[in-house]
C-alpha positions as YAML, in Angstrom:
chain: A
units: angstrom
residues:
- id: 1
  name: MET
  ca: [0.00, 0.00, 0.00]
- id: 2
  name: LYS
  ca: [1.42, 3.34, -0.97]
- id: 3
  name: LYS
  ca: [2.34, 5.64, 1.86]
- id: 4
  name: LEU
  ca: [0.19, 8.75, 2.00]
- id: 5
  name: PHE
  ca: [2.09, 11.96, 2.56]
- id: 6
  name: LEU
  ca: [0.16, 14.14, 4.97]
- id: 7
  name: PHE
  ca: [0.65, 17.76, 5.85]
- id: 8
  name: ILE
  ca: [-0.77, 19.42, 8.98]
- id: 9
  name: LEU
  ca: [-2.60, 22.54, 7.91]
- id: 10
  name: MET
  ca: [-2.96, 25.71, 9.87]
- id: 11
  name: SER
  ca: [-6.37, 27.21, 9.27]
- id: 12
  name: PHE
  ca: [-8.50, 30.29, 9.72]
- id: 13
  name: ILE
  ca: [-11.33, 31.83, 11.87]
- id: 14
  name: PHE
  ca: [-14.48, 33.88, 11.34]
- id: 15
  name: ALA
  ca: [-17.37, 35.70, 13.01]
- id: 16
  name: PHE
  ca: [-20.70, 34.61, 14.38]
- id: 17
  name: ALA
  ca: [-23.78, 35.93, 16.20]
- id: 18
  name: VAL
  ca: [-24.47, 35.23, 19.86]
- id: 19
  name: SER
  ca: [-27.98, 34.05, 20.58]
- id: 20
  name: ALA
  ca: [-29.86, 33.71, 23.83]
- id: 21
  name: ASN
  ca: [-31.49, 30.61, 22.35]
- id: 22
  name: ALA
  ca: [-28.32, 28.51, 22.44]
- id: 23
  name: SER
  ca: [-28.91, 25.23, 24.25]
- id: 24
  name: GLY
  ca: [-26.80, 22.25, 25.33]
- id: 25
  name: ASN
  ca: [-24.50, 20.76, 22.68]
- id: 26
  name: GLN
  ca: [-25.04, 23.76, 20.38]
- id: 27
  name: VAL
  ca: [-22.20, 25.94, 19.19]
- id: 28
  name: TYR
  ca: [-21.69, 28.77, 16.75]
- id: 29
  name: VAL
  ca: [-19.99, 27.31, 13.67]
- id: 30
  name: SER
  ca: [-17.51, 29.61, 11.95]
- id: 31
  name: GLY
  ca: [-14.95, 29.15, 9.18]
- id: 32
  name: ALA
  ca: [-13.43, 32.63, 9.31]
- id: 33
  name: ASN
  ca: [-9.79, 33.58, 9.11]
- id: 34
  name: LEU
  ca: [-7.92, 33.76, 12.40]
- id: 35
  name: GLY
  ca: [-4.49, 35.23, 13.07]
- id: 36
  name: ILE
  ca: [-2.87, 33.43, 16.01]
- id: 37
  name: LYS
  ca: [0.04, 34.77, 18.08]
- id: 38
  name: LEU
  ca: [1.43, 32.42, 20.76]
- id: 39
  name: LYS
  ca: [3.74, 33.56, 23.54]
- id: 40
  name: THR
  ca: [6.75, 31.27, 23.95]
- id: 41
  name: ASP
  ca: [10.10, 31.11, 25.74]
- id: 42
  name: VAL
  ca: [12.72, 33.70, 24.81]
- id: 43
  name: GLU
  ca: [14.64, 31.77, 22.15]
- id: 44
  name: VAL
  ca: [17.95, 32.60, 20.48]
- id: 45
  name: LEU
  ca: [17.46, 32.67, 16.71]
- id: 46
  name: GLY
  ca: [21.04, 33.58, 15.86]
- id: 47
  name: THR
  ca: [24.05, 35.67, 16.80]
- id: 48
  name: PHE
  ca: [25.94, 38.66, 15.42]
- id: 49
  name: GLY
  ca: [29.14, 40.55, 16.05]
- id: 50
  name: ILE
  ca: [28.79, 43.75, 18.08]
- id: 51
  name: GLU
  ca: [30.46, 46.72, 16.43]
- id: 52
  name: THR
  ca: [32.27, 48.88, 18.97]
- id: 53
  name: HIS
  ca: [34.39, 51.96, 18.25]
- id: 54
  name: ASP
  ca: [37.50, 49.94, 17.46]
- id: 55
  name: ARG
  ca: [36.57, 46.27, 16.89]
- id: 56
  name: ILE
  ca: [33.91, 43.57, 16.60]
- id: 57
  name: GLU
  ca: [33.00, 41.80, 19.84]
- id: 58
  name: THR
  ca: [31.32, 38.37, 20.21]
- id: 59
  name: PRO
  ca: [30.50, 37.90, 23.92]
- id: 60
  name: TRP
  ca: [28.28, 34.90, 23.09]
- id: 61
  name: LYS
  ca: [31.05, 32.87, 21.44]
- id: 62
  name: ASP
  ca: [31.36, 29.31, 22.83]
- id: 63
  name: LEU
  ca: [28.69, 30.16, 25.43]
- id: 64
  name: ILE
  ca: [25.32, 30.75, 23.77]
- id: 65
  name: MET
  ca: [23.97, 28.81, 20.81]
- id: 66
  name: GLU
  ca: [21.16, 29.07, 18.31]
- id: 67
  name: HIS
  ca: [17.86, 27.65, 19.71]
- id: 68
  name: ASP
  ca: [18.96, 28.17, 23.33]
- id: 69
  name: LYS
  ca: [16.05, 29.27, 25.53]
- id: 70
  name: ILE
  ca: [16.80, 32.00, 28.09]
- id: 71
  name: LYS
  ca: [15.17, 30.98, 31.38]
- id: 72
  name: SER
  ca: [16.71, 33.42, 33.89]
- id: 73
  name: VAL
  ca: [19.27, 36.21, 34.33]
- id: 74
  name: ASN
  ca: [21.01, 36.46, 37.71]
- id: 75
  name: GLU
  ca: [18.22, 34.20, 39.08]
- id: 76
  name: THR
  ca: [15.48, 36.53, 37.77]
- id: 77
  name: SER
  ca: [13.02, 34.49, 35.68]
- id: 78
  name: ILE
  ca: [12.68, 35.70, 32.10]
- id: 79
  name: THR
  ca: [9.10, 36.06, 30.84]
- id: 80
  name: GLY
  ca: [9.63, 38.04, 27.64]
- id: 81
  name: ALA
  ca: [12.13, 39.45, 25.16]
- id: 82
  name: ASN
  ca: [11.74, 43.06, 26.30]
- id: 83
  name: GLN
  ca: [12.49, 42.11, 29.90]
- id: 84
  name: PHE
  ca: [15.65, 40.29, 28.78]
- id: 85
  name: ILE
  ca: [16.81, 43.26, 26.68]
- id: 86
  name: ASN
  ca: [16.21, 45.68, 29.57]
- id: 87
  name: LEU
  ca: [18.29, 43.58, 31.96]
- id: 88
  name: ILE
  ca: [21.15, 43.55, 29.45]
- id: 89
  name: GLU
  ca: [20.98, 47.32, 28.94]
- id: 90
  name: LYS
  ca: [20.95, 47.93, 32.71]
- id: 91
  name: SER
  ca: [23.96, 45.68, 33.32]
- id: 92
  name: ASN
  ca: [26.52, 48.43, 32.62]
- id: 93
  name: GLY
  ca: [28.68, 45.70, 31.19]
- id: 94
  name: LYS
  ca: [28.84, 43.68, 34.41]
- id: 95
  name: ASN
  ca: [28.89, 39.91, 34.21]
- id: 96
  name: LEU
  ca: [25.49, 38.21, 33.90]
- id: 97
  name: ASN
  ca: [24.69, 34.63, 34.86]
- id: 98
  name: LEU
  ca: [22.25, 33.13, 32.35]
- id: 99
  name: GLU
  ca: [20.28, 29.97, 32.94]
- id: 100
  name: ILE
  ca: [19.68, 28.41, 29.52]
- id: 101
  name: GLU
  ca: [17.61, 25.46, 28.39]
- id: 102
  name: ARG
  ca: [19.53, 23.61, 25.68]
- id: 103
  name: TYR
  ca: [18.09, 20.44, 24.15]
- id: 104
  name: GLY
  ca: [15.96, 19.95, 27.25]
- id: 105
  name: LYS
  ca: [18.83, 20.35, 29.73]
- id: 106
  name: SER
  ca: [19.63, 23.30, 32.00]
- id: 107
  name: VAL
  ca: [22.95, 25.07, 31.39]
- id: 108
  name: ASN
  ca: [24.42, 28.08, 33.26]
- id: 109
  name: VAL
  ca: [26.82, 30.47, 31.54]
- id: 110
  name: ASP
  ca: [28.50, 33.72, 32.60]
- id: 111
  name: VAL
  ca: [28.65, 36.40, 29.93]
- id: 112
  name: SER
  ca: [29.44, 40.12, 29.90]
- id: 113
  name: PRO
  ca: [27.42, 42.52, 27.69]
- id: 114
  name: VAL
  ca: [29.36, 44.80, 25.34]
- id: 115
  name: LYS
  ca: [28.68, 48.50, 24.69]
- id: 116
  name: ASN
  ca: [28.08, 49.09, 20.98]
- id: 117
  name: LYS
  ca: [28.69, 52.24, 18.90]
- id: 118
  name: LEU
  ca: [25.32, 53.60, 20.03]
- id: 119
  name: SER
  ca: [26.44, 53.26, 23.66]
- id: 120
  name: LYS
  ca: [23.91, 50.49, 24.36]
- id: 121
  name: TYR
  ca: [24.83, 47.18, 25.93]
- id: 122
  name: SER
  ca: [24.25, 44.01, 23.92]
- id: 123
  name: LEU
  ca: [25.05, 40.31, 23.91]
- id: 124
  name: GLY
  ca: [24.85, 40.06, 20.10]
- id: 125
  name: LEU
  ca: [21.77, 37.84, 20.08]
- id: 126
  name: TYR
  ca: [18.78, 37.68, 17.78]
- id: 127
  name: ILE
  ca: [15.86, 36.60, 19.96]
- id: 128
  name: LYS
  ca: [12.11, 35.96, 19.71]
- id: 129
  name: ASP
  ca: [9.38, 35.23, 22.27]
- id: 130
  name: TYR
  ca: [6.38, 34.41, 20.08]
- id: 131
  name: GLU
  ca: [5.14, 32.39, 17.09]
- id: 132
  name: MET
  ca: [2.57, 33.65, 14.59]
- id: 133
  name: GLY
  ca: [0.35, 31.90, 12.07]
- id: 134
  name: VAL
  ca: [-2.99, 32.07, 10.30]
- id: 135
  name: GLY
  ca: [-5.73, 29.53, 10.85]
- id: 136
  name: THR
  ca: [-9.50, 28.98, 10.88]
- id: 137
  name: LEU
  ca: [-11.95, 29.46, 13.71]
- id: 138
  name: SER
  ca: [-13.88, 26.21, 14.02]
- id: 139
  name: PHE
  ca: [-16.66, 26.85, 16.52]
- id: 140
  name: VAL
  ca: [-17.57, 28.79, 19.68]
- id: 141
  name: GLU
  ca: [-19.53, 27.77, 22.76]
- id: 142
  name: ALA
  ca: [-22.10, 30.57, 23.01]
- id: 143
  name: LYS
  ca: [-22.51, 30.89, 26.77]
- id: 144
  name: THR
  ca: [-18.81, 31.05, 27.66]
- id: 145
  name: MET
  ca: [-17.35, 32.41, 24.40]
- id: 146
  name: LYS
  ca: [-14.78, 29.61, 24.50]
- id: 147
  name: TYR
  ca: [-13.55, 28.81, 20.98]
- id: 148
  name: ALA
  ca: [-11.83, 25.94, 19.19]
- id: 149
  name: SER
  ca: [-9.56, 26.27, 16.15]
- id: 150
  name: LEU
  ca: [-7.10, 24.42, 13.88]
- id: 151
  name: GLY
  ca: [-7.87, 20.83, 14.94]
- id: 152
  name: HIS
  ca: [-4.15, 20.22, 15.59]
- id: 153
  name: LYS
  ca: [-1.28, 21.71, 17.56]
- id: 154
  name: MET
  ca: [0.04, 24.95, 16.06]
- id: 155
  name: ILE
  ca: [3.64, 24.56, 17.28]
- id: 156
  name: ASP
  ca: [5.49, 21.85, 19.16]
- id: 157
  name: LYS
  ca: [6.58, 24.19, 21.98]
- id: 158
  name: GLU
  ca: [5.40, 25.16, 25.42]
- id: 159
  name: ILE
  ca: [3.28, 28.32, 25.28]
- id: 160
  name: TYR
  ca: [2.45, 30.98, 27.86]
- id: 161
  name: GLY
  ca: [-0.82, 32.24, 26.48]
- id: 162
  name: GLY
  ca: [-1.39, 34.26, 23.35]
- id: 163
  name: GLU
  ca: [-3.79, 36.36, 21.30]
- id: 164
  name: VAL
  ca: [-6.03, 35.90, 18.26]
- id: 165
  name: TYR
  ca: [-6.89, 38.43, 15.56]
- id: 166
  name: ARG
  ca: [-9.09, 38.75, 12.52]
- id: 167
  name: ALA
  ca: [-7.20, 37.99, 9.32]
- id: 168
  name: LYS
  ca: [-7.72, 38.86, 5.66]
- id: 169
  name: VAL
  ca: [-6.76, 36.56, 2.76]
- id: 170
  name: LYS
  ca: [-4.55, 38.35, 0.26]
- id: 171
  name: GLU
  ca: [-3.31, 35.48, -1.92]
- id: 172
  name: ILE
  ca: [-3.87, 31.78, -2.65]
- id: 173
  name: ILE
  ca: [-0.84, 29.58, -3.40]
- id: 174
  name: TYR
  ca: [-1.79, 26.45, -5.36]
- id: 175
  name: PRO
  ca: [-0.49, 22.95, -4.47]
- id: 176
  name: ARG
  ca: [2.28, 21.63, -6.72]
- id: 177
  name: ASP
  ca: [4.99, 18.97, -6.82]
- id: 178
  name: ASN
  ca: [3.83, 17.32, -3.57]
- id: 179
  name: LEU
  ca: [3.92, 20.69, -1.82]
- id: 180
  name: ALA
  ca: [0.84, 21.94, 0.01]
- id: 181
  name: GLY
  ca: [-0.87, 25.08, -1.21]
- id: 182
  name: ALA
  ca: [-1.55, 27.93, 1.22]
- id: 183
  name: LYS
  ca: [-3.71, 30.88, 2.11]
- id: 184
  name: LYS
  ca: [-1.60, 33.99, 2.64]
- id: 185
  name: ALA
  ca: [-3.29, 36.42, 5.02]
- id: 186
  name: ASP
  ca: [-2.62, 39.55, 7.09]
- id: 187
  name: PHE
  ca: [-3.62, 40.16, 10.70]
- id: 188
  name: VAL
  ca: [-6.28, 42.86, 10.99]
- id: 189
  name: GLY
  ca: [-6.91, 45.26, 13.90]
- id: 190
  name: ASN
  ca: [-6.67, 44.58, 17.61]
- id: 191
  name: PRO
  ca: [-6.85, 41.19, 19.37]
- id: 192
  name: VAL
  ca: [-10.32, 39.63, 19.50]
- id: 193
  name: GLY
  ca: [-9.51, 36.95, 22.06]
- id: 194
  name: ASN
  ca: [-6.86, 35.06, 23.98]
- id: 195
  name: VAL
  ca: [-5.19, 31.66, 23.75]
- id: 196
  name: ASN
  ca: [-4.85, 29.30, 26.70]
- id: 197
  name: LEU
  ca: [-4.26, 25.88, 25.12]
- id: 198
  name: ASN
  ca: [-2.10, 24.60, 22.25]
- id: 199
  name: GLN
  ca: [-2.62, 20.84, 22.23]
- id: 200
  name: ASP
  ca: [-2.63, 17.90, 19.86]
- id: 201
  name: ASN
  ca: [-6.21, 18.44, 18.65]
- id: 202
  name: GLY
  ca: [-6.37, 22.23, 18.50]
- id: 203
  name: VAL
  ca: [-5.71, 25.73, 19.75]
- id: 204
  name: TYR
  ca: [-8.25, 26.97, 22.29]
- id: 205
  name: GLY
  ca: [-9.11, 30.15, 24.16]
- id: 206
  name: VAL
  ca: [-11.82, 32.72, 24.84]
- id: 207
  name: LEU
  ca: [-13.13, 35.40, 22.48]
- id: 208
  name: THR
  ca: [-13.40, 38.93, 23.88]
- id: 209
  name: ASP
  ca: [-14.85, 40.81, 20.91]
- id: 210
  name: ASN
  ca: [-18.54, 40.14, 20.22]
- id: 211
  name: ASN
  ca: [-18.27, 41.70, 16.76]
- id: 212
  name: ILE
  ca: [-16.47, 38.62, 15.51]
- id: 213
  name: LEU
  ca: [-19.64, 36.63, 16.15]
- id: 214
  name: LYS
  ca: [-21.51, 37.91, 13.09]
- id: 215
  name: SER
  ca: [-22.60, 35.54, 10.32]
- id: 216
  name: SER
  ca: [-22.01, 32.27, 12.16]
- id: 217
  name: THR
  ca: [-24.56, 29.48, 12.40]
- id: 218
  name: LEU
  ca: [-25.91, 27.85, 15.54]
- id: 219
  name: MET
  ca: [-25.67, 24.05, 15.28]
- id: 220
  name: SER
  ca: [-25.57, 20.89, 17.36]
- id: 221
  name: ILE
  ca: [-22.44, 18.76, 17.49]
- id: 222
  name: ALA
  ca: [-22.76, 15.22, 16.18]
- id: 223
  name: ARG
  ca: [-21.35, 12.25, 18.03]
- id: 224
  name: GLN
  ca: [-18.85, 10.27, 16.01]
- id: 225
  name: ASN
  ca: [-21.32, 7.37, 15.59]
- id: 226
  name: GLU
  ca: [-23.70, 9.77, 13.82]
- id: 227
  name: VAL
  ca: [-21.15, 10.56, 11.11]
- id: 228
  name: LYS
  ca: [-21.68, 8.63, 7.87]
- id: 229
  name: LYS
  ca: [-19.95, 8.25, 4.53]
- id: 230
  name: GLY
  ca: [-21.45, 10.52, 1.93]
- id: 231
  name: ALA
  ca: [-22.21, 14.16, 1.22]
- id: 232
  name: ALA
  ca: [-21.05, 16.93, 3.58]
- id: 233
  name: SER
  ca: [-19.76, 20.50, 3.34]
- id: 234
  name: ILE
  ca: [-16.99, 22.67, 4.78]
- id: 235
  name: TYR
  ca: [-17.03, 26.34, 5.73]
- id: 236
  name: THR
  ca: [-13.85, 28.22, 4.91]
- id: 237
  name: CYS
  ca: [-12.52, 31.55, 3.62]
- id: 238
  name: LEU
  ca: [-10.62, 31.89, 0.35]
- id: 239
  name: GLU
  ca: [-11.16, 35.57, -0.39]
- id: 240
  name: ASP
  ca: [-10.72, 38.58, 1.88]
- id: 241
  name: MET
  ca: [-12.78, 37.75, 5.02]
- id: 242
  name: LYS
  ca: [-15.71, 36.06, 3.27]
- id: 243
  name: VAL
  ca: [-16.74, 32.62, 4.53]
- id: 244
  name: GLU
  ca: [-18.37, 30.27, 2.02]
- id: 245
  name: SER
  ca: [-19.67, 26.70, 1.99]
- id: 246
  name: TYR
  ca: [-18.18, 24.03, -0.31]
- id: 247
  name: ASP
  ca: [-19.25, 20.45, -1.05]
- id: 248
  name: ILE
  ca: [-17.19, 17.45, 0.02]
- id: 249
  name: GLU
  ca: [-17.77, 13.70, 0.39]
- id: 250
  name: ILE
  ca: [-16.85, 11.74, 3.52]
- id: 251
  name: THR
  ca: [-15.05, 8.63, 2.22]
- id: 252
  name: GLU
  ca: [-13.84, 7.00, 5.45]
- id: 253
  name: THR
  ca: [-14.84, 7.08, 9.13]
- id: 254
  name: LYS
  ca: [-12.94, 5.57, 12.04]
- id: 255
  name: THR
  ca: [-14.23, 4.63, 15.45]
- id: 256
  name: GLN
  ca: [-11.89, 6.27, 17.95]
- id: 257
  name: THR
  ca: [-11.68, 6.42, 21.72]
- id: 258
  name: ASN
  ca: [-9.00, 9.09, 22.07]
- id: 259
  name: ASN
  ca: [-8.55, 12.64, 20.84]
- id: 260
  name: GLU
  ca: [-6.99, 11.57, 17.55]
- id: 261
  name: ILE
  ca: [-6.91, 14.01, 14.65]
- id: 262
  name: LYS
  ca: [-7.52, 11.78, 11.61]
- id: 263
  name: GLY
  ca: [-10.89, 10.19, 12.32]
- id: 264
  name: LEU
  ca: [-12.39, 11.19, 8.98]
- id: 265
  name: LYS
  ca: [-11.16, 11.15, 5.40]
- id: 266
  name: PHE
  ca: [-12.92, 13.22, 2.75]
- id: 267
  name: LYS
  ca: [-12.73, 14.24, -0.88]
- id: 268
  name: VAL
  ca: [-13.45, 17.73, -2.24]
- id: 269
  name: THR
  ca: [-16.22, 17.44, -4.85]
- id: 270
  name: ASP
  ca: [-16.92, 21.16, -5.28]
- id: 271
  name: GLU
  ca: [-15.50, 22.36, -8.61]
- id: 272
  name: MET
  ca: [-15.44, 25.96, -7.38]
- id: 273
  name: LEU
  ca: [-13.20, 25.06, -4.43]
- id: 274
  name: LEU
  ca: [-10.93, 22.97, -6.67]
- id: 275
  name: ASN
  ca: [-10.64, 25.83, -9.15]
- id: 276
  name: ARG
  ca: [-10.01, 28.50, -6.52]
- id: 277
  name: SER
  ca: [-7.47, 26.67, -4.33]
- id: 278
  name: GLY
  ca: [-6.59, 23.37, -6.00]
- id: 279
  name: GLY
  ca: [-8.12, 21.51, -3.06]
- id: 280
  name: ILE
  ca: [-7.22, 21.50, 0.62]
- id: 281
  name: ILE
  ca: [-4.45, 23.98, 1.47]
- id: 282
  name: GLN
  ca: [-2.66, 25.42, 4.47]
- id: 283
  name: GLY
  ca: [-4.99, 27.85, 6.19]
- id: 284
  name: MET
  ca: [-7.98, 25.52, 5.96]
- id: 285
  name: SER
  ca: [-7.10, 23.67, 9.16]
- id: 286
  name: GLY
  ca: [-9.96, 24.27, 11.54]
- id: 287
  name: SER
  ca: [-12.52, 24.62, 8.75]
- id: 288
  name: PRO
  ca: [-15.73, 23.10, 10.16]
- id: 289
  name: ILE
  ca: [-17.39, 20.16, 8.41]
- id: 290
  name: ILE
  ca: [-21.20, 19.94, 8.34]
- id: 291
  name: GLN
  ca: [-23.37, 16.90, 7.63]
- id: 292
  name: ASN
  ca: [-27.16, 16.65, 7.99]
- id: 293
  name: GLY
  ca: [-27.31, 20.02, 9.71]
- id: 294
  name: LYS
  ca: [-24.78, 19.12, 12.42]
- id: 295
  name: LEU
  ca: [-21.13, 19.93, 13.02]
- id: 296
  name: ILE
  ca: [-19.27, 16.64, 12.62]
- id: 297
  name: GLY
  ca: [-15.58, 17.53, 12.32]
- id: 298
  name: VAL
  ca: [-12.76, 19.94, 11.58]
- id: 299
  name: VAL
  ca: [-10.22, 19.84, 8.71]
- id: 300
  name: THR
  ca: [-6.69, 18.93, 9.89]
- id: 301
  name: HIS
  ca: [-4.59, 17.48, 7.03]
- id: 302
  name: VAL
  ca: [-4.20, 17.34, 3.28]
- id: 303
  name: VAL
  ca: [-2.91, 14.36, 1.27]
- id: 304
  name: LEU
  ca: [0.05, 15.89, -0.55]
- id: 305
  name: LYS
  ca: [-0.10, 13.52, -3.53]
- id: 306
  name: ASP
  ca: [-3.70, 14.57, -4.17]
- id: 307
  name: ALA
  ca: [-4.86, 17.82, -2.57]
- id: 308
  name: SER
  ca: [-8.49, 16.99, -3.33]
- id: 309
  name: PHE
  ca: [-8.31, 14.60, -0.34]
- id: 310
  name: GLY
  ca: [-8.04, 15.60, 3.29]
- id: 311
  name: TYR
  ca: [-8.43, 14.37, 6.85]
- id: 312
  name: ALA
  ca: [-10.40, 15.72, 9.78]
- id: 313
  name: CYS
  ca: [-10.87, 15.18, 13.51]
- id: 314
  name: TYR
  ca: [-14.23, 14.69, 15.18]
- id: 315
  name: ALA
  ca: [-15.77, 17.91, 16.54]
- id: 316
  name: GLU
  ca: [-16.93, 15.92, 19.58]
- id: 317
  name: PHE
  ca: [-13.31, 15.46, 20.67]
- id: 318
  name: MET
  ca: [-12.56, 19.19, 20.41]
- id: 319
  name: TYR
  ca: [-15.72, 19.99, 22.37]
- id: 320
  name: ASN
  ca: [-14.47, 17.66, 25.10]
- id: 321
  name: SER
  ca: [-11.09, 19.41, 25.11]
- id: 322
  name: MET
  ca: [-12.89, 22.69, 25.84]
- id: 323
  name: GLY
  ca: [-14.22, 21.18, 29.06]
- id: 324
  name: PHE
  ca: [-17.68, 20.22, 27.77]
- id: 325
  name: SER
  ca: [-19.41, 16.93, 27.06]
- id: 326
  name: LEU
  ca: [-22.32, 16.05, 24.80]
- id: 327
  name: ASN
  ca: [-25.64, 15.54, 26.54]
- id: 328
  name: ASN
  ca: [-27.57, 12.35, 25.93]
...
């Protein structure tokens, strides 16, 4: 049997309308673009020589490496890049003891910042404390405003919260040569919610802006034993911030007991979707799947050898991960 090459897709979010009529097991189903920014450890991306008035200094040499994570400075825990930079600038060139996480192990190094030509102290490090991506809002629990997105983990790192934004599609990259296609999108405006979980079956948090709730549809969530082979549809955004429905066919269903992310396999049958994107592309992860008027799953993967095929996880599992359970 030929090996299928799968690609985890980051997807997008959209808006929906809160209703006082929402009842148990019902959620607002989206499909809109979502910009996601996750707060991470302060990580070293690279190093550079510090230009002083008479030479180039490299205080990091043989001490600090690319991908090191800065955990503390002089026993002060580091929670962000700006804090780290401020401690360096206030050092006046005095020796600093850095606790570093390197390949999962703790390492302590002593290093002295150098004053550059602008009279600011530096260690010559390129650093970052966040990861950004664009995905799809899957659904929202109306009473709590808790949301689910992506259907898979965004990054394989520990996170310390984050923010979500509206996003606008500016370009579609078609699949080719066993490479996944992609939605290219820009973040728009201020944050519309927070992030508190980045786990195997999705990114989760709470929305804080009610305006993002326009145009969504209130639906019940199907149990996995209700999902059948046959016709279904997905909600996703391929242009600007407009969410549209496209036809697919569920071709395989698996009975699962854990929060796995490939419980369903489907084929895109909608010629408009195939023409506009070439099939399933990056940015569609999180796109909700509807069958018989119920939310059944969320897009998670594409088959690289044939982008008209994709995989999805059961919406029931994501609902459980939000702290809810389906009523009988």
